[in-house]
N, C-alpha and C positions, 0 to 999 in steps of 0.2 A: 115520270120525273123529267124535267126539261134537261136539255143537253148542257146548258150553262150550270144548272144545279149539280148535275152529275160530275162535271169537271171540278166544281168547287169542292164537292164531297171527296173526290179522289185526291185533290190537292191537300185537303185537311188530313186525310188518312195518311198520306205520304209524309206530311209534316210530323204527325204524331209518331209514326214508325221511325222517322229519322231521329226524333228526340229520344225515343226509347233506345235505339241502337247506340246513340251517342252516350246515353247514360250507362248502357251496358259496357261500352268500351272504357268509359271513365272508371267504372267500378272494377273492371279487370285490371286496368292500369294501377289503381290504388292498391289492389290486392298484390300485384307484382312488386310494387314499391315497399309495401309492408313486409312481404316475404324477404326482399333483399335487405331491408333494414334489420330484420330479425337475424338473418344469416351473418350480416356484418357484425352484429353484436355478439353472436356466437363465436365468430372467428376471432374477434378482439379478446374475448374471454379465454379462448384456447391459446392465443398468442401470449397472453399474460401468464397463464399457467406454465406454458413452455419456457418462457423467460425465467420464471421462478425456479424451474427445474435446472435450467442451464447455468444460471448465475453462479451457484456454488462450484460447479464443474469448471467454468471459465476462470473463476477467482483462484481456484486451486492450481490450475495450469499456469496462471499468471505468477502466482507466488513461487511455484516450483521453478519457473524460468528465472525469476529474480534470484532465488537461492543459488542456482547453477552459475549465474552471472557473477554474483559476489564471491562465490568460492573460487571461480576462475581468476578473479582479480586478486584474491588472497594468495593463490599459488604464484601469480606473476610477481607480487610484491616480495614473497619469500625467495623467489628466484634471484631477485636483485641482491639479496644478502649473499647468495652463493657466488655471485660475480665479484663482490667486494671483499669477502672474507674466505679464508681457507676452511676446510672441513673441520679441523681441530678447534678452531675458534667457534664455529657454529655449534659444535658438540658441547663446548663449555657453556655457551649461551643457553642452549636447550636444557642442559642439566640444571642450571640455576633456575631457569623458568619453571621447569616441571617440579623441582623440589619445593618451590613456593606454591605452585598451582595445586598440588595435591592436598594442601592443607592451608587455605588462605587465612584461617584463624589461628594458625600456630604461633607460638611465642617468638619464633625467629623469622617469621615470614616477612615482616617489614624490613628486617635487616638484609635478607636475601634479595628482595626487590630493589632496595637501594644500591646494593652491590652490583646488581645487573645493570642498573641505570648508569652508575658511575663508570663501570669498566667497559661497557659496550653501548655507548650513547646513540649509535647510528644504526642499530639493528631493529628489525621488525618486531621481535619479541619485546624489545625495550618499550615500545609504544604501549603494548598490552600491560607491561609491568607498571608503567606510570598510571594507567587507568585503574589497575587493581589497587595501587597505592592510594589513589584518590577515593576509591570506594571504601577503603578501610579508614579514611580520615574523616574529620568533621570540621565544621566552621570554615573560617577563612583559608585554612590549610587545604581543605577539600576543594574549595573554589579555585585556588591557585593551581592545584594539580590538574584539575579538569581543564582549565584554560591552557595549561602547558601541554596537555595531551592533544588538545585541538590544534594548537599553534605549531608545535614541534613534531608531533607524531600522528597528525590527522590521516596520513596515507597508509598507516600501519593496519594490519589485519590479524584477527584471530583465525585459526584454521577453519572454523565453521562458516566463514564469510562475513562475520561481523566486523565492520570498519570502525577503527578507533575514533575518527573524527566525528561522525554523526552520533556514535554511541556516547561519547563524552559530552556532546552538545545536548543530548537527551537527558543526561544526568544533571547538566547545568540548568536545564529547564525545570527539572524537579527541585533542584537546590533553591532556585529563586522563588519558585512557587511556595515551597515550605517556609521560606524566610520572608514571605509577604512582600515580594518584589515583582508584582504582576507584569510590569512593562518589560523587564529583562527576561522573565519567563516566556512571555509572548514572543519576544524577539528570537529566543533560542528555538522555540517551537516552529516559528515561521521559517527559520533556516532549514530545518529538517523537512518541512512540507514542500519547500520550493527547490532546495538543492539536493535533498536525499529522499525523495518520495518513495523509493523502492527499497530503502535500507531495511535490514532485517535484525531481529533479536537473536539471542543464543538459542531460542526455541524455534527459530526459522519462521517467525511471524513478522508482520509489518510493524516496524518501529513506530510509525505515525499513530498506530492504534493505541499506543500506551502513553501518549503525551498528556500532560495535565490539562484539564479543561478549564 
């Protein structure tokens, strides 16, 4: 075999070996990419599952924090009454309020609530009384009382942290919804979503979750 031919053959073999090695490297790289993509998919799935497990826990913690915040605000509002009224007056207010609260469907409940509102118009419990009276009423009377609760007693609180303002607004949303007034209902709902997004119900749940759809 001539020297030139030998050199040519060696060159050809080297070329083939080089191509084979390149193919092997490419194949290894593809395998690595495939493995990485598979692992990424697995991690994304694990992250999704972890999120699903954590969300209820985080939501519960968020709701509990909101309850504590609103209850603290309720205590602050009640403290204002202590600064404005003597203990005897507050005892009378509480006695009237509790006598109505223990049986909201009683024959004399409306009379008791009206007495509380008339005699002690600037007390925290009076805001709750106005809202109770609104819940017991119907039609235009109910609408007027709900609006009064929002306007005059919006900063009042029940002991469990429910604020009169957003709660009365919630009832107004349902009032308009039931009376086929969608624009007003939507406006009331939007007030709660934007101004009171963390407001709670008497059951300690998010008020926004119970708005009319």
